[in-house]
C-alpha angles and dihedrals in degrees: 000000000000089000092053091049091052090050091049091052091051091049091050090052089051092053091050095048104037109012096242138072097187103118113165117185112246111207114217117220118235115280108264116241117236116250114250093222097049131062110254116233106265119227116248113281124224124224089248108045094171098066123004089189090074110111136171113295119233114258127208128338122329111262116241116261111269092021104082116167117271113258094019125123088239088061089054090052089048090052090052088056094228143052111243112213133183110221145156122257097189106050104100112225093009105055119340137144113251105231091213102045098025089226123131110237142166146097095304090048091054089057091053093047090053091055091048091050091051091053101039107014086241122089091202094066088100136116109203114204115194111228136172125237094261090052097057098092099033094054089055094046090050092048091239092134135023097221140003125220106176110129089279119177119226112231141151097257092054093049086065090062106030142006128253137208119231114286112287099179138013114218131168136210124254135151134252120213138167113295092243093055115118094204113122103192140013088256092055112130087226087075093058109129093007119135111240121185127219127170114268115253093022132124086232090072094055092043091051094053091048094047096051118008089182096069122087108239119211130175144215128187095245142026091251088051088061090047091052091050089050094049093046092051096247091113125039092206148348128240124199147097114340089234091061095041091052088059092047093051090048089058097046121047089192092064134077136183113241112255094240135124111260109269095208140034112236110189109190122219134179106247127222136172119268120259098052108084090155089063091050090050090050093050090049089054090052091051091049090053092048091052093046100047097043100252092115093052092044089055092047092049091050100047111021112018095075090063103024102035133239123323125209098209142347119260114280116243121249118209139177105104112139 
């Protein structure tokens, strides 16, 4: 009965956040092996292959709120009277709808509010548009949002399609399983043949298949979609960023995160469309100010520290992209 109640709660959250609770598991076929006699298709290369964390360095003093430079993308946002951001509404602690207030809140949302405050002097000049993991890049390419804050990993392939801020958080991938599971790691032979869910269009899906080719990967559009599949028995576990899994475990007392060292590095960046390096520089300046004046650490301590433990300092920015 408790298990059914937990599943019902997760479904209710999904309806509130995304308007649908129909999450069907999508089984992913085994990764094809490259032919020895033919050149395998190379992944997209970024302009800076040495360090994909390099972003555009801030330039000059920060403009005053409400006085964005003429011709800049920030001025366009100012003219639109709000910052439009693509976010999650079902990732507890990162971006999730508060069932009492109805407001979307979390660590990622605090980053967006800081950008809005720097542009307008008012952190509430924001329109939050709920998107799924596979929608993160398309909504930027179609100019449907100004910025995306949805636990998005910076990598070379994505730099070919969009631009990123400097790293604002370093996560890592682990796996959540039933509390009575005796598996110790994602590579554990006990997980052979088990269905493990990861959000579609995420780096977590590729990492999962590389970490344990013997599992059966399935997908859902959102993190809550994976949680619903887990609670309904359609998925044995969930693999993803430890930040997301901490939120999942907090919602389901019958789940636990495997006591393993993270098997990937997931540096989060705020994502923006290509063609506006001045906006990326501006956002990087906002992040630098947040880290310097304590707002970043206050947000981390509020949303993530209770589940992930204390952190000595935020990640340092890396610049040099031309």
